[in-house]
C-alpha positions in Angstrom: 0.0 -0.1 0.1 1.3 3.7 -0.9 1.0 5.9 1.7 0.1 9.2 0.0 0.3 13.1 0.9 -0.1 15.9 -1.4 3.3 16.9 -1.1 5.7 13.8 -0.6 5.1 10.1 -0.8 6.4 7.0 1.4 6.7 4.2 -0.8 7.1 0.8 0.8 10.1 -1.8 0.7 10.5 -4.9 2.6 9.6 -5.1 5.9 13.1 -6.2 7.0 15.0 -3.4 5.4 16.7 -0.3 7.1 17.2 1.4 3.9 15.4 4.5 3.3 16.3 6.2 0.3 15.3 9.9 0.6 14.6 12.0 -2.6 13.9 15.5 -1.9 14.8 17.4 -5.1 13.4 15.8 -7.9 10.0 17.3 -8.6 9.3 20.5 -10.5 5.7 21.1 -9.6 4.6 24.0 -7.8 0.8 24.5 -6.5 -0.8 27.8 -8.4 -1.2 29.3 -5.0 2.6 29.1 -4.3 3.4 30.3 -7.9 1.4 33.6 -7.4 4.6 34.5 -4.8 7.1 33.8 -7.3 8.4 36.9 -9.0 9.9 35.4 -12.3 8.2 35.3 -15.7 7.2 31.6 -17.0 10.4 31.0 -18.9 12.7 32.5 -16.1 11.0 30.3 -13.8 11.7 27.0 -16.1 15.1 28.0 -16.4 15.6 28.3 -12.7 13.8 24.9 -12.3 16.3 23.2 -14.8 19.2 24.3 -12.5 17.8 23.3 -9.3 16.0 20.2 -9.9 17.7 16.8 -9.0 16.1 16.0 -12.5 15.4 11.7 -12.8 16.5 10.9 -9.1 13.1 9.8 -8.3 13.3 7.5 -11.6 17.1 6.4 -10.3 15.8 5.7 -6.9 12.9 3.6 -8.4 15.4 1.8 -10.3 17.6 1.1 -7.8 14.6 -0.4 -5.5 13.8 -2.6 -8.7 16.8 -4.1 -8.8 17.8 -4.3 -5.1 17.7 -7.9 -3.6 15.8 -6.7 -0.8 13.9 -3.5 -1.8 14.3 -0.3 0.4 12.1 2.0 1.4 11.6 5.1 -0.7 10.2 8.8 0.4 10.1 11.0 -2.5 9.3 14.9 -2.4 6.6 15.6 -5.1 6.8 19.4 -5.1 9.8 21.5 -6.2 12.1 22.5 -3.9 10.9 26.0 -4.7 7.9 25.2 -2.4 10.3 24.6 0.6 13.6 22.6 0.6 13.0 20.1 3.3 16.4 19.7 3.6 17.1 23.1 5.0 16.6 24.3 8.6 13.3 27.1 9.0 15.3 29.4 11.2 18.8 31.0 11.6 20.8 28.0 12.0 20.2 27.7 8.2 23.9 29.0 6.9 22.3 29.1 3.2 20.0 32.0 4.7 22.9 34.0 3.6 22.1 33.5 -0.3 18.5 33.6 0.6 18.1 30.0 0.3 16.7 28.7 3.4 13.7 26.7 3.9 12.1 29.1 1.8 13.8 30.4 -1.3 13.8 34.2 -1.7 16.8 34.3 -4.2 17.6 32.2 -7.3 20.9 30.1 -8.3 22.1 33.3 -9.7 21.4 35.5 -6.6 18.3 37.2 -8.2 15.1 37.8 -6.9 12.7 34.9 -6.3 10.3 36.4 -3.7 9.9 39.7 -2.3 13.0 39.9 0.1 10.0 40.8 3.0 8.4 37.4 2.4 7.3 35.9 5.3 8.3 31.9 5.2 5.8 30.8 7.9 2.8 30.4 5.9 5.0 27.9 4.0 7.0 26.5 6.3 3.7 25.6 8.4 2.0 24.2 5.1 4.8 21.9 3.8 8.1 21.7 5.7 6.5 20.9 9.0 4.3 17.9 7.7 7.3 16.5 5.6 9.4 16.5 8.7 7.4 14.8 11.0 6.5 12.5 7.9 10.2 11.6 7.4 10.7 11.2 11.3 7.7 8.7 11.4 9.5 6.8 8.5 12.9 6.6 10.2 11.1 5.4 13.5 8.9 2.8 12.1 12.4 1.6 10.8 14.1 1.5 14.0 10.8 -0.3 15.5 10.8 -2.9 12.8 14.5 -3.7 12.2 16.3 -1.8 15.1 17.9 0.6 12.8 17.7 2.9 9.7 20.0 3.9 6.9 18.8 6.9 5.3 20.7 7.3 1.8 20.0 11.0 0.5 19.7 10.7 -3.4 20.7 14.1 -5.3 22.4 15.5 -8.4 24.5 18.6 -8.7 25.6 20.7 -11.6 29.0 19.8 -13.7 29.6 23.9 -13.2 29.6 25.7 -10.0 26.5 28.1 -9.6 26.7 31.1 -7.9 24.4 30.2 -4.8 27.0 27.6 -4.0 29.0 28.6 -0.6 31.4 25.7 -0.9 31.7 24.9 -4.7 35.4 25.9 -5.2 36.8 22.3 -4.4 36.4 19.1 -6.4 33.3 18.0 -8.5 33.5 14.3 -8.8 31.3 12.2 -10.9 29.9 11.1 -7.4 30.2 13.1 -4.2 29.4 11.5 -0.9 28.0 13.7 1.7 29.0 12.3 5.4 27.9 13.1 9.0 30.8 12.5 11.5 28.1 10.9 14.1 25.7 9.2 11.3 27.9 7.9 8.8 30.1 4.7 10.3 33.2 3.6 8.0 31.4 0.7 6.7 28.5 2.6 5.4 31.3 4.9 3.5 33.0 1.9 2.5 30.3 0.1 0.8 29.2 3.4 -1.0 32.9 3.8 -2.4 32.7 0.0 -3.5 29.3 0.6 -5.4 30.0 3.5 -7.1 33.8 2.7 -8.0 32.6 1.7 -11.8 30.9 4.9 -12.1 33.6 7.5 -13.0 34.9 7.8 -9.3 33.9 8.9 -5.7 34.8 12.4 -3.7 34.3 13.0 0.0 31.9 16.3 1.2 32.6 18.4 -2.1 31.4 20.4 -3.6 28.1 19.5 -1.1 28.4 17.8 2.1 26.8 16.7 5.1 23.4 14.2 5.4 20.0 14.5 6.3 18.6 13.3 9.4 15.2 14.0 11.3 16.0 16.4 14.2 14.9 14.2 16.5 17.3 11.9 15.9 20.4 14.1 15.1 23.5 13.8 16.9 21.6 11.8 19.6 20.5 8.0 18.1 23.6 6.2 16.8 21.2 3.5 15.4 20.1 6.1 12.6 23.1 5.8 9.7 22.6 8.4 6.8 25.1 8.9 3.8 24.1 11.7 1.3 24.8 10.6 -2.6 25.4 13.7 -5.2 25.5 12.3 -8.8 27.5 15.1 -11.1 24.8 15.2 -13.6 27.0 15.1 -16.8 27.2 11.5 -15.8 23.8 10.5 -16.6 21.5 13.5 -18.6 21.8 16.4 -20.5 22.4 19.9 -18.5 20.8 21.8 -17.4 17.0 20.3 -17.4 17.4 17.8 -20.0 16.5 13.8 -20.5 18.6 10.8 -18.9 21.0 8.9 -20.4 22.7 5.6 -20.6 24.2 6.9 -17.2 21.2 6.6 -15.5 20.8 2.7 -15.6 24.7 2.0 -14.5 23.7 4.6 -11.3 20.9 3.0 -10.6 22.5 -0.4 -10.4 25.2 1.3 -8.2 23.1 2.4 -5.8 21.4 -1.2 -5.6 24.8 -2.3 -5.0 25.0 0.1 -2.2 21.4 -1.3 -0.6 22.6 -4.7 -0.6 25.4 -4.1 0.7 24.2 -2.4 4.0 24.8 -5.3 6.5 21.5 -6.8 7.7 
């Protein structure tokens, strides 16, 4: 049974799987009421969506889940990150506020105005961000209850060329960037990821993007929750900035399935 909500979807895997594939940035959908608060005209908005959307990552996760020996669970955002970005903090703890890209973006990837500077983020945070966060928290708690642990694998992509909004984009941009957390990323999980993606052009660590996504209820507190971010450089599987997927997607889905299967059970 698929558990659905207007803005996100939890897609069940095997009862004994601890793995949750989290896909937060794959969608382009923006509700009309939210679109009304965006300053860009339609062509400019489509260009911005091309730059920001982790295109085809929901398909990549789906193909990996189908190929895995023990299917993982999947939590997929069905709305664009221009509605809210579920992986940001909704307050002053979020460093991306400095470039207008906290939980509710006010600036574009090229630092142009996206929303009015005095936009109150609270209505969007209340309508979209908090329900999403609660639902992911429940999904992780259910894996803990079912199998005693949870492994969150965050599925992203990133552009070949650095975009102006990137705060830490001056470093290496490998085919596959693995984002880690000192508390939630055990060495075995990182080693399994490096092995799984070894045939995809090579991996790097925490550059150009670092860290992992863990719900705040567990973050830094519960070592039963492991996490790893997988950032795939877009030229390895699609036409940039927002074009179709290519043959590389199948290879990457197989690698992601291998990582899922390598998670010790």
